[in-house]
Each structure stands twice: as structure tokens, then as C-alpha cells.
N, C-alpha and C positions, 0 to 999 in steps of 0.2 A: 081538528082543522079539513077534515074531507067531507064534512055536512055540510059545508059554505056554498051557500048559492051564489051564481055567476052575478045575480042582480047587487051582490053588495060589492063585487070587483069595480065595477063602474065606477072610473074617474073624477073625482067629485071638483069642485071650481067653486069653492065658498065664497071667494071675491070677485068670481067672475070671469076666469078663466086665465089662462095665460096672458101675460101685458107682451106686447111690442113695443120692443126697444128700439126700434130702428135700425139693430144691427145684426139680425139674425141672419142665419148663410138661406142663399136662392133659394136654399131648395124646401126650406119653411114656409114661404111667402103663398098668403092664400090659404094655412091649411089651417090656422088657428080655429076658426068659428067655425070649421067644419067637426075639429075635435071637440068644441066646446057643445056642442047639439047630438053629436056622438053618444049611442048608449050598445053596451054590451049584449050578447046572448045570453038568456034566461035559461041558463043551464049548473047542474051542478059542477063543480071544479076539486080536483084531487090534490092541488095545491097543498101541502104540510110543511109547512116550514118548522115543525117539530122534530120533523125525520131529518132536515140539514143539521141541528143541532145534535140531534144522535149520530149523524155520520162525521160529527166535526171533532164527536169526542171517540170514537172509532180509529180517526185518523192520528190523532193523539196518541192512541193508546198503541197503536200499531208500528209510529215512529217517531216517537219521542221518549224519554229518559225522565228519572226525577231531575234532570239540568232543563229539561224542556224540548220545544221541537228541536230537531236534529234534519231535517231536510235540505242539509246546502244542495245546491246543485249540483249534477252532476256525480253523485256521491250514492252508494248501495239504495243507501235511506230513499233519496230523490226517487231512485230508479221503481224501488218498491211503490213508492207512494204513489207514481204515473201509472203502474199496472193495477192501482187499487182504484185509482181514477177511473180508468177505461172500465171498469166492473161497475159502476156507477151507472154506464147509459144500458145496461143491459134490459134486454126487451123494447128499446126505443128502434126502430128504423133509422139510425145516422150511418154515417160513414162518417169512422174516424182516422184518422191518420198526422204523423207527424210530420213538420215542412221541413225545409231545408236548413233551418236555424234549429231545430227541437222543438219546435212551438206545437202543440197538442189540438188538434183543430176537430171538434162533434159535430155536423151539419145536418140539419134534417132539414131535407129539401120539401122548397113550399111552390106554392103558385106560380109567383114571379122570383126571379131570379135574385133582386136585392134583398142583401141581406142585412138579417139586425144581430149584431155579434155583441155577446156578455163573455169578460173576460176576466181573469185574475190570475194567478200563478202559485204554484203549491208548493214551491220551493220559500225554504226559512233562511234565516239565520243560524249560527251556531246557537244553540241555547235560546232561541226564540220563544215565541207564546204561540199559544194554540188557533189564533185567529187569524195572524196577520197573512193575508193572499189566498191563502186557502179557504175563507168564508169567501171572498169572490166567486171563486169557481166552485162550489158546490151549493152554494143558492141559485147561480144560472143553471147550474145541475136540473136542481130542483123548479124552474123555472122553465125549460125545456119541456120536464114531466108534463106540466100543467097543459101547456100549447099543444103538445103533442095530443094529450086526452080530448082537448076543446075540439081540435080541428080534424081529427081521424087521425093524424098521423100526416095531416097538408096542410098547414098555416098560408094564409093569403101570402107572404113574404117565404122566404129561405130565414132562419134561425141559425146559430153558431154559436156553439159554446169555446173559447178559446183557453188553454191553458199554456200562459207564455213561460217560455225557459230561461230560468236565472235573472227573475227579476231583481236578487236582491246583491248580487256582484259582490255576496261573503267572501269568494275563493279568491278572486281576481281582481276585486275592489271596480271592479264597471257596471254599474246599476242598468236595469233594462236589456241586458243583450237583446233578447229574443224581438221585443218587441221595437229596438230602435233597428235591428236588421232588417225586421219588415217596412218601416216606415221610409229607410234608408238612410237614416241620420249615421247609424253606425259607422265612425271611423277606423276604417279599417288597417290604417298603419299603426295606426295608435293600438289598438285592440291585437292586432299580431304580436306586439312586442309584452302583451303581460304576464307575468309569471306569479306564482302561488308561492304561499311560505317555504314550501316543498323543493322549488327551483323548475316547478312544471309549465311549460307555456300552454297558453290557454287554448292554442291549435291543437296540441297534443291530448289536452283534455277530453276538448269536443271529437279526436277523433277516437277516442277510447269509448264513446258511447256512439259512434256511428256517424257523426255530424262531420260534414265537410268542409272549414273553414273557409274556404276561399267560394263556396257558395253558398254560403249563408243569407246574402241578400237576396237569392233567388226565390225566397219568401215572400217578397214583397205582391209577387201574383195573386197570393189570398185576400188580400185587400181590392184589386179589382171591383167587385160585385160590391162589399162594403157601405151600407146606406146608413147605419149607425151604428154608434157603441155606447155602452154600459157598463159601470164598475161601480160594484156594493165593496166599500171598504172601511174597516173603523178607524175612525178618525189619528187617533195614536197622539191624542192632544187632549187637554184638555176642557176645551171651549164647550161643547155641547155637557158636559158636566160641570162645569161653572154655570151654564144657563139653564139645565136640568130637563135638558133636551134630550130624546131619545135617538133623532135623527137630522142631519143637516145635509140640507142641497149644495155641492159644490162648486166654487165659482170658476177656476181653474188651479194648476200647478204655479207655484211661485217663480221667479227664476232665480239662478243660482249663480253667486259670485265666490269663487273659491280662490285661494291665494297662499302660498307660504311669506311669510315676514323675516329676514333677519337681518339681525343689526349685530354691527360689527363694532368691537371696543379694544379695548388692550388690556391681557391679562396682567395680574399685578398680586405683590401677596397681599392679604388680607390685612395682616396684622400691619405691616411698615406703609401703608399706600393711606395718606391722610383721606377723608371723605371730598375733600374741593379738588384734589387732585386725581381723582376717580375717572377713567372711560369706562363706566360698568355698561355694557349692552342690556342685561336685564331689567336696568331702572327703566329703561324706554319702552321695554315688552310689558313690563310692569302697569305702566301708565296706561298702554292702548286698551289691558285688561278691564278698566273703570270707562273708557270713552267710547269704547263699542254701545255700551248701554244708554249713552246722551245720544249717540248715532240713530242706533235703533227707535229712541222714543221719537227721535225730530221729524224720522221720515215714515213710521208706523211700520215697520217689518223687523228683521230679527238678523241677530249677528252673533256669533259664538268662534271665541277661541276652543279651540278643540286640543291643541297641543304645545306644548313648548318641552323645548330642551336646550342644555345649554353645554359651552366649553368651556374652559377645561371638565367643568361637573364636580368639582372636586370642592371641598369647604372651606380650604385655605386660598381659593385665589379669587377674585376680583373677575367676574364672566368676562370674557373677549366675545363669543360669539352666540347670542340667543336667536332660536329661531322658534315663530310660532305660525300656526295656521290658523286662519281666518274665512267665517264661511257667512256669508249675508245671503238672503232671500227676501224678495218680494215681489207681491204679483204684478207691480207696475213697473215696467222697463225703466222710467225717468227716474223714478225712487229709487231703483236699484241705482242704477247709476249715480246719482247723487250720494248714496251711503260709499258705494266706492269711493269715488272723488273726496269723501269727507274723513274716511279712512286712513287714503293717502296724505292727503296733508295733515291730519294729525301725527302719524308715523315721521312724515319728515321735522314736524316741532318736537316731539319727544325726542329725535333722534338729537336736534341741535341742541336742546337743551342739556342732554347728555354726554355731550362731546363726543360723539359716535356714528357713524353712516348706518346706512337703512338702503335694502336691496329688496326686490315685491318679483316675486314668480308663480303667476297665474298657472296652478292646479287642474283646474277646471270651469268650464261656465255651462249656461244652458238659459235661453232666454226663457221668461214667462208665458205660460200656457193658457190664455182663455180659453174656455170650454165654449161650447155653442147656447147663444140668448136663448134661444125659442125651448130647445133641450132644458136647461136651466129651469125654464117656466114651470115647462111638465116635470121634471122630478120635483120642484118645490109642491105644485098642486098636487101630485100622487103622496108626498109625505104629510100634508095636511089632511090629507083624506084618511089615512093612517091613523095618523096620530093625533091630528086635529091643530099642530102647530108646526111650524118647520121655519129654520136660518139658514142663511146661505153665509156661506163661510171659503174663504182658502184653502189650499192644501201647501203647508210648508213643506211636507214629505214628496217626492217624488211619484209619479206612478206609472203604469203602464200607460195608462190613460191619456195620457200626454202628446206619448209618440205617437199614438191615432191619432190624434186630434192633430196631430204636426204632418200627420200624412193627408188631410183636406177630410178626415171620416167628421161628421159634427158629433160628437161627444160629451157624456156627461157623468159625472161621479155623483153618488150619494154615499153619506158618512152615517155610520153609528157610533153611538157613544162609547168612550172607553172608560172604563176604572182607574180611578188612580191617574188616567190621560198619561197610562206608559204602554209602550210597546218595546217589540225588541228585548223579551225580558219574559221569564217562566211568569211571572205576577201578572201577567197581561191578559186582561179579560174584560168580558160584557156579560151585562144582565142576560139572560137566556129570553127574557120578554122581548128583551129589545133585538134582540137577535133576529128572535119570529117577526117583531113588527117590520126591521131590514127585508128579510125576505117579502115579507107583502109588499110593502113599496116596490122595492125592483119589480114582483110580478106586475102590478099596477102601471109603473111606468112602462115597462115593455107593452104592454095593451095599448097604452097612448100611441106607443110608439111606431107599433103595426098597424095602427088605424092610420097614423099621417102617411106610414108609408105606402100604405092602401091604397088611398084615396089622394097622394099630392105625388107631384112630379119629383123627379131623385135626379139631381146631378150628376154625371157619370164621371169617372177618371178613364186615362187612360191606362 
């Protein structure tokens, strides 16, 4: 890989270049034409995607076991991974620090202060896969190495790699902790009440690793010079696999409506109560299980009933209370709202049919977060340049990129194919040749974004 020449890395626009969607951010205006004409310097590049694969395997051996990755945030394995990550920056003239929320930043200062951010997360779920999150971070390190080598340690703009703290939320059930603190969207009152399964409060767990919970939002200052954010991630689903494509450009992250639905009936003896006299809470809940598939098909989203609990929960009693959880996701806010309205109407209809009552409790919601249209075009072009074909798709899972975009930073993600369409599992995997293509595509996208930041005006934030 180190023998590749710089001329191979110039981003190609086989279809005539990025398209003007009419909705790109102000900072993109007037820049597309220059990017199409721009060329890169003809020098050798040390980009080594195979090194990223080797480092991923090294991290797996260091912090995993026979059950999978064990880098749950704030644990000894996570701290060990963080120390190992710092060592990856050896030999680079970067400034490294942890911010007030525990996010790790490595900064290569540029000629201009505007910063290109490349992000990921090294934490994992328990028994997780070897790629989720850490691919993002280590690919960013490899791109940073190449940029440093090309520009002699002084790129045209500042380049920063960020390892977000506790993206998974595996311990306290609150995903995107570090990035939401940085964007300012973290609900401090809600987070202050979070407790893990051992009864440890989130503020106490943070204090144990040197983080003052009451100051975590101070890390928002890190985004003051942020002009762009890029994130590479495994898809975690089967779309690219089914299309037999290695890479895709991400349109944005889906909005989520998450509720608990509780049906209330009446307990009665299972032997002496005729079927037509029963007030069976489970009957209504069971009908929801089929209905959500019709709702998802009607609106083009996804719906999941992830849990179901009954009371009294014995084999000799009609169910008095049945609680199910419903997760609904869509990239279009109007469609997401329609899916929720349909689910509410269906629950009322099934409750009436079973002669029971129903109550709803909102567990969590987040609005859809579309990514920057101009950046999506650049990402699509970089993928086509590397693979010949690209595909645009939304992200059902949540990612730190959504929080950065929510803060007003132009953002895009690219996905690499997931074998089996599976993640958060030790069998999570991606072909090594696809991982190498992903690193190359991220690198070419970074080139295109640096060119844009170098020659186009950037909208500043307070």
C-alpha cells in the first residue's frame, strides 16, 4: 500500500461530480466546481489500509475474549484500550488530551484553524464485535498519518481525530454520552439519575475515571473550530450485503420513537374462565406483534417490539397486565409521526377488542438527523472512485455523527458492508478487502473535504 502514488488518490467524478441538491449548507456554496477541477499533488503516499486491519486485530487480542469485545466504557478494559490508542499516535506531532466529558482528541495543527474532524468510539457492548466503533477511530488514525506525511506535519487545515466516550451506553442505557455532551443535547437531569445494574450512579462512575459530571458540557468548546465531520462505520445491517456492494454513503440517522405500552385486563383462573368472558391483556399485546409489520411496510420504516412481560406470569392465570416496548425508526419525521399515530390507533383498537385498557409511556425519542447534502455527494464520489459503485442509505442505528451534525457541523458517514448483517455480537465481521477499501474511501473523502475547506468560505459558530 505504501507504494501507491498520489495521482491514484485524486477523487474522481465519473458522473460529472457532486450534484447541487439545492439544500447544501452555506459553507458549500460555490465550491463544487472547484472540487471537480481540483487535482492532488503527484507524490507517494504512505496510506496503509492493511495496517488498520492489523491494528484492529491487535486491539481484539488485547481487549477481547472468547465471547467477543469487552471494552465497556469506564471499565479497566476500556481504559487499557484508550492507553493503547494513544500509542498509535506515536511519531506524529499531535496534541492529545481528554476533554471534560472524557472524549479523547488528537490534533494535528494546520495552516488554518478550521478543523476537519474524523471520529469513532473504542468502547464496545459486552461480548461485542471486533469492528464496531474502533474501525472508525483506527481508520481516522491512518488517514491522519497520511495527511501528516503528505504535508510535512502542517496540513492546509487542522485535522483532529476524536474517540467519543461511551457511545454504546451499554452500562447505563444512555447512548452517545460523550458526543451529546459535546453537542449540548445531553439532558443533565436525566443523566444524573442513571444507575447501572450494580446500583452505581453515572456521576460516580465518571468520577472514578476522573470526569466531573457537572462539567461535562464544557467539552462543547471543542467544536468551536469544527468545519467538517467524517465517520466510517460498519453498516451493522444487511442492505449492502444484499446488494453485494462493499461501501455506501449515509443519508442521515433515523429518528426514533421508543415507548412502553401496557395493556390492563383482569386476572382469572385459566381453567374456569370461558374464552368469551376473558379480559386478556396478552391478547391485545399479541395482536400488536403482527400489526407493527403492516405499519412498517405502509410507511417504509422499521418497528420492533423488543420486550414483553406479563403479570401475574403464571401458567394457570389469564394475563392481567402485559407490558411491551415498541421502537420505531424512520429518516422522515412526518413518516415517523405517522407510524406512531398508527401504532397508537392500533393499540386502542386491540384493547377495545379484548375488553382491556391501554396506557402509553414514552421512554425516549430523537429526531431524524439528515447529513449535509454536499458532503453526501463528496462521499458518494469517493466511494465510486474506490469501488466503481456506491449506494445511498439511511442509518437505523444511532451514531455520534448525528450529535455532531445536530451541533451544526457539516457531517457525513460512510458504511462498509457487514457480513451476516450482524453487529453487537462476536460473529460481527467484514471482509478484510472491504475494510481496506473503506480506509481508502475515507482517505479520499478527507482529501475532498480538505480541498473544500482550503478554498471555500467556512461558516463560523459561536
